[in-house]
C-alpha positions as CSV (number, residue, x, y, z in Angstrom):
1,M,-14.1,-30.4,-7.5
2,K,-16.6,-29.3,-5.1
3,S,-18.1,-25.8,-6.4
4,S,-17.1,-22.7,-4.3
5,P,-19.5,-20.1,-2.7
6,D,-19.5,-16.9,-4.6
7,Y,-19.1,-13.6,-2.8
8,R,-20.2,-11.5,-5.4
9,D,-24.1,-11.6,-4.5
10,A,-23.9,-8.5,-1.7
11,P,-22.7,-5.0,-2.4
12,L,-19.9,-3.9,-0.6
13,W,-19.2,-0.3,1.1
14,D,-16.6,1.1,3.5
15,L,-17.0,3.8,6.0
16,D,-13.5,5.2,4.5
17,G,-15.5,6.1,1.2
18,D,-15.7,3.1,-0.8
19,E,-18.3,2.6,-3.4
20,A,-19.5,-0.9,-4.0
21,A,-16.2,-3.1,-4.0
22,D,-14.6,-4.6,-7.0
23,E,-16.4,-8.1,-7.2
24,L,-14.5,-10.7,-5.4
25,K,-14.9,-14.2,-5.4
26,V,-13.7,-16.0,-2.3
27,A,-13.8,-19.8,-2.8
28,G,-13.8,-22.5,0.0
29,P,-10.9,-24.5,1.0
30,E,-10.6,-27.4,-1.0
31,A,-8.2,-30.5,-0.8
32,V,-5.4,-30.9,-3.3
33,E,-6.8,-33.4,-6.0
34,T,-4.4,-35.3,-8.1
35,R,-5.8,-35.8,-11.5
36,Q,-4.6,-38.4,-14.2
37,W,-5.2,-39.5,-17.7
38,T,-3.6,-41.1,-20.6
39,V,-2.9,-39.0,-23.5
40,D,-5.3,-39.8,-26.7
41,A,-5.5,-38.7,-30.2
42,A,-7.3,-35.3,-29.4
43,D,-4.3,-34.4,-26.9
44,H,-1.6,-35.6,-29.2
45,A,1.2,-33.0,-30.2
46,L,-0.6,-30.3,-28.2
47,R,1.4,-28.0,-25.7
48,L,1.1,-29.4,-22.1
49,D,-0.7,-26.1,-20.9
50,K,-3.3,-26.3,-23.4
51,V,-4.0,-30.1,-22.6
52,L,-4.1,-29.0,-18.9
53,V,-6.5,-26.4,-19.7
54,R,-8.7,-29.1,-21.4
55,H,-8.6,-31.6,-18.5
56,A,-8.9,-29.2,-15.6
57,P,-10.9,-26.2,-17.0
58,E,-11.9,-24.8,-13.4
59,F,-8.6,-23.2,-13.1
60,S,-6.7,-20.5,-15.4
61,R,-4.1,-21.2,-17.8
62,S,-1.6,-19.5,-15.8
63,H,-2.6,-20.9,-12.6
64,L,-1.9,-24.4,-14.2
65,Q,1.3,-23.0,-15.6
66,S,2.6,-22.4,-12.3
67,L,1.8,-25.6,-11.1
68,I,4.0,-26.8,-13.7
69,Q,7.0,-24.7,-12.7
70,Q,6.4,-25.9,-9.2
71,G,6.7,-29.6,-10.3
72,C,3.1,-30.6,-9.9
73,V,2.6,-31.9,-13.1
74,L,4.3,-35.5,-14.3
75,I,4.6,-37.0,-17.5
76,D,5.2,-40.8,-17.7
77,G,6.4,-40.3,-13.6
78,Q,8.8,-37.5,-14.5
79,V,8.7,-34.0,-13.6
80,A,7.4,-32.0,-16.6
81,A,9.9,-29.7,-17.9
82,A,8.0,-27.0,-19.4
83,A,4.5,-25.7,-20.4
84,S,5.6,-25.6,-24.0
85,G,6.3,-29.1,-24.3
86,H,4.3,-31.2,-26.8
87,L,2.6,-34.4,-25.5
88,R,2.7,-37.9,-27.3
89,L,-0.2,-40.6,-27.7
90,G,-0.1,-42.9,-24.8
91,Q,1.8,-40.9,-22.3
92,T,0.5,-40.8,-18.8
93,V,-0.1,-37.2,-17.3
94,S,-0.4,-36.4,-13.7
95,V,-1.2,-33.4,-12.1
96,R,-1.5,-32.2,-8.4
97,L,-4.3,-29.6,-8.4
98,V,-3.3,-27.4,-5.7
99,P,-5.9,-24.6,-5.4
100,T,-5.3,-21.0,-6.2
101,A,-4.0,-18.6,-3.5
102,Q,-7.8,-16.9,-3.8
103,A,-9.5,-20.5,-3.4
104,Q,-7.5,-20.7,-0.2
105,A,-8.5,-17.5,1.2
106,F,-11.9,-18.7,3.1
107,R,-10.2,-19.9,5.8
108,P,-10.9,-19.4,9.5
109,E,-7.7,-17.8,11.1
110,R,-7.7,-17.0,15.1
111,M,-7.0,-13.2,15.5
112,A,-7.0,-11.0,18.6
113,L,-9.8,-8.5,17.7
114,E,-11.5,-5.9,19.9
115,W,-15.0,-6.5,19.6
116,V,-17.0,-3.2,20.9
117,F,-20.4,-4.8,21.0
118,E,-22.3,-8.4,19.7
119,D,-25.4,-9.5,19.8
120,E,-26.7,-12.4,17.8
121,H,-27.6,-10.2,14.9
122,L,-24.3,-8.1,14.5
123,I,-20.7,-7.1,15.6
124,V,-19.4,-3.9,15.9
125,L,-15.6,-4.1,16.1
126,N,-12.4,-1.4,16.5
127,K,-10.5,-2.1,13.3
128,P,-6.7,-1.6,13.9
129,A,-4.7,-0.1,11.0
130,G,-2.6,-2.5,9.0
131,L,-5.4,-5.0,9.1
132,V,-7.1,-5.7,5.4
133,V,-11.0,-6.1,5.8
134,H,-11.5,-8.6,3.1
135,P,-9.0,-11.0,0.7
136,A,-8.0,-9.2,-2.6
137,P,-5.0,-9.7,-4.5
138,G,-1.9,-9.8,-2.6
139,H,-3.9,-10.5,0.7
140,W,-5.4,-13.9,0.6
141,S,-5.0,-14.5,4.5
142,G,-4.7,-12.5,7.6
143,T,-7.9,-10.4,6.9
144,L,-10.8,-9.6,8.7
145,L,-12.8,-12.3,6.8
146,N,-10.6,-14.8,8.0
147,G,-11.1,-13.6,11.5
148,L,-14.6,-13.3,11.3
149,L,-14.9,-17.0,10.1
150,D,-13.2,-18.0,13.1
151,H,-14.9,-16.0,15.6
152,H,-18.6,-17.2,14.8
153,A,-19.9,-20.6,12.4
154,G,-22.5,-18.5,11.0
155,A,-20.1,-16.2,9.0
156,A,-19.4,-19.3,6.7
157,V,-22.9,-19.1,5.1
158,L,-23.0,-15.4,4.9
159,P,-22.0,-13.6,1.7
160,R,-18.4,-12.2,2.6
161,A,-18.8,-13.5,5.9
162,G,-21.3,-10.7,6.7
163,I,-19.0,-7.9,6.0
164,V,-21.3,-4.9,4.7
165,H,-18.5,-2.1,4.5
166,R,-14.9,-1.7,4.8
167,L,-12.0,0.3,5.9
168,D,-9.0,1.0,4.0
169,R,-6.1,-1.4,5.3
170,D,-4.5,1.5,7.0
171,T,-7.3,3.4,8.6
172,S,-8.1,2.5,12.2
173,G,-11.7,2.8,13.8
174,V,-15.3,1.3,14.4
175,M,-17.1,-0.5,11.8
176,V,-20.0,-3.0,11.8
177,V,-20.7,-6.8,10.5
178,A,-23.6,-8.4,10.2
179,K,-24.2,-12.1,11.6
180,T,-27.3,-13.0,9.9
181,R,-28.8,-12.6,6.3
182,E,-31.6,-10.4,7.6
183,A,-29.4,-8.2,9.5
184,M,-27.0,-8.0,6.5
185,Q,-29.7,-7.2,4.0
186,A,-31.0,-4.4,6.7
187,L,-27.4,-2.8,7.2
188,V,-26.9,-2.8,3.5
189,G,-29.9,-1.2,2.8
190,A,-29.2,1.6,5.4
191,I,-25.7,2.2,3.9
192,A,-27.3,2.9,0.4
193,A,-29.9,4.9,2.0
194,R,-27.4,6.8,4.0
195,N,-29.0,6.3,7.1
196,V,-25.8,5.4,8.7
197,R,-23.8,8.1,10.2
198,R,-20.1,8.2,9.6
199,V,-17.5,10.6,11.2
200,Y,-14.1,10.5,11.2
201,R,-11.1,12.3,12.4
202,A,-8.1,13.3,10.1
203,I,-4.9,15.4,10.7
204,V,-4.3,17.1,7.2
205,W,-1.6,19.5,5.8
206,G,-2.2,23.2,5.7
207,A,-4.5,25.4,7.4
208,V,-8.0,24.8,6.2
209,S,-9.8,28.2,5.6
210,L,-13.6,27.7,6.1
211,D,-14.6,26.3,9.7
212,E,-17.3,24.0,8.0
213,Q,-17.7,23.2,4.4
214,A,-19.4,20.9,2.3
215,V,-17.2,19.1,-0.5
216,E,-19.3,17.8,-3.4
217,A,-17.1,16.8,-6.1
218,P,-17.4,13.6,-8.3
219,I,-15.2,10.6,-7.6
220,G,-13.6,8.1,-10.2
221,R,-10.9,6.0,-11.0
222,D,-7.8,8.1,-11.7
223,P,-6.7,8.1,-15.4
224,R,-3.3,8.2,-14.9
225,S,-3.2,5.5,-11.9
226,R,-5.2,2.5,-11.2
227,V,-4.5,2.3,-7.6
228,R,-5.8,6.0,-7.2
229,M,-9.0,7.7,-7.1
230,A,-9.5,11.2,-8.2
231,V,-12.2,13.9,-8.8
232,V,-13.3,13.6,-12.3
233,A,-16.3,14.9,-14.2
234,S,-17.4,11.1,-15.0
235,G,-17.2,10.3,-11.6
236,K,-20.1,9.2,-9.0
237,A,-21.4,12.2,-7.1
238,S,-19.4,12.4,-3.6
239,R,-20.3,14.6,-0.8
240,T,-18.2,14.9,2.5
241,T,-18.8,17.7,5.3
242,V,-15.2,19.0,6.7
243,R,-15.1,20.7,10.0
244,V,-12.1,22.4,11.5
245,L,-11.4,21.2,15.0
246,H,-8.4,23.1,15.2
247,R,-5.5,24.9,13.5
248,G,-2.1,23.9,14.5
249,A,1.0,26.0,15.0
250,I,2.8,23.8,12.8
251,G,0.9,24.0,9.6
252,L,-1.5,21.3,10.2
253,T,-5.2,21.1,10.8
254,A,-7.2,18.7,12.9
255,V,-10.6,17.9,11.2
256,E,-13.5,16.0,11.5
257,C,-15.2,14.4,8.5
258,R,-18.6,13.2,7.8
259,L,-19.3,11.2,4.8
260,H,-23.0,11.5,3.1
261,T,-21.8,8.9,0.2
262,G,-19.5,6.4,0.2
263,R,-16.8,6.3,-2.8
264,T,-13.3,4.5,-2.7
265,H,-11.0,6.8,-0.6
266,Q,-13.5,9.5,-0.3
267,I,-12.3,11.6,2.4
268,R,-8.7,11.1,0.9
269,V,-9.3,12.3,-2.3
270,H,-11.5,15.4,-1.0
271,M,-9.1,16.6,1.4
272,A,-6.3,16.2,-1.1
273,H,-8.7,18.0,-3.8
274,L,-8.8,21.0,-1.4
275,G,-5.1,21.1,-1.3
276,H,-5.1,19.4,2.1
277,P,-3.9,16.1,1.8
278,L,-4.0,13.9,4.7
279,V,-0.6,13.4,6.9
280,A,1.3,10.4,5.8
281,D,-1.2,9.6,2.8
282,S,1.6,9.0,0.2
283,L,-0.9,7.7,-2.4
284,Y,-2.4,11.2,-2.3
285,A,1.1,13.4,-1.8
286,G,0.5,13.7,2.1
287,A,4.1,14.0,3.5
288,P,4.7,12.1,6.5
289,A,4.8,13.9,9.9
290,L,4.2,13.6,13.6
291,G,5.9,10.2,13.6
292,L,3.1,8.5,11.6
293,T,3.6,5.9,9.1
294,R,0.3,5.4,7.9
295,Q,-2.7,8.0,6.8
296,A,-3.9,10.2,9.4
297,L,-7.5,8.8,9.4
298,H,-9.7,7.4,12.3
299,A,-13.4,6.3,11.9
300,Q,-14.2,7.6,15.3
301,R,-18.2,7.3,15.3
302,L,-20.7,5.1,13.6
303,A,-24.6,5.5,14.3
304,F,-27.3,3.6,12.8
305,E,-30.7,2.0,13.6
306,H,-30.5,-1.9,14.9
307,P,-31.4,-3.9,11.7
308,V,-33.8,-6.3,13.8
309,T,-35.0,-4.4,16.9
310,R,-34.8,-1.1,15.6
311,A,-33.0,0.7,18.5
312,P,-30.9,3.6,18.0
313,M,-27.1,2.5,18.3
314,A,-24.2,4.7,18.4
315,F,-20.4,3.4,19.0
316,E,-17.1,5.5,19.3
317,A,-13.5,4.3,18.9
318,P,-10.8,6.3,20.6
319,L,-7.5,7.4,18.6
320,P,-5.0,4.5,18.4
321,A,-1.8,5.2,20.2
322,D,0.2,6.5,17.3
323,L,-2.9,8.8,16.1
324,A,-3.2,9.8,19.7
325,A,0.2,10.9,20.0
326,A,0.0,12.8,16.8
327,W,-3.4,14.7,17.7
328,E,-1.5,15.7,20.8
329,Q,1.2,17.7,18.9
330,V,-1.8,19.3,16.9
331,V,-4.5,19.9,19.1
332,P,-3.5,21.6,22.4
333,L,-4.7,19.6,25.5
334,G,-8.0,20.8,26.9
């Protein structure tokens, strides 16, 4: 089978506060291959799944077992009954090697995306809430990466299709994507050097006491839950500036957050650490309110130096309808 491009050669940050993302290999689309052989002395009396691993080593044993369950494996023309069945000398084994869901992730998909700015070097877009940025377990299609592959041909030859940072699925707002390797390298470097200005708006529970404060608290994986991050002594240095925009009369505060570092869920974790979780952020104990069904977090402003021309650039994304309606309930008009 054809070798697949490896997308682990570029770090990935997200403006929602992600550190370099977990490594992710996104394979190219591959045609289904049928592989057939006759059981010889080396395969005789062995379990079917173990023999499949020997003849299709590019796939995991669990995936090959799933192919058996799907009826993709034939023995002497009959569908194999179980992975634990033992083979006999002279039998003919045929297997349809259907690629894994992950291997099929790197495919163009037509999407209605809002491009804020585009030139030959980069794209700035306004990401809607609900859009996953890049493929991951449970989301092997319908991601921004799939949309980028459809949008321009150059994405197919770039690590992660040019994605240099990400926003959480349920965080909306402005983000930048590279269209060339030169631009990608420069943008990654700028983010790492903290030369990209990242400003968010959020609605949090409670009355934040200080008008402005810098939250410096290390963030790492929550030892009690793999899906959460937490402030832990062994975590990575993390800094967020929080500025109060308005303290509402209903026990909520509208805040502006500026990231100085990029850690997974940084704003969400730091606000929860202060005792002010984001509204509707169920992962960090933020109860729903204001009609919101996702965390009240929006990447409002992004400013950086153009990676090629060096011209200063700044972009803003207005609050989407759900957050705008919630914002009006906390912050009085005018």
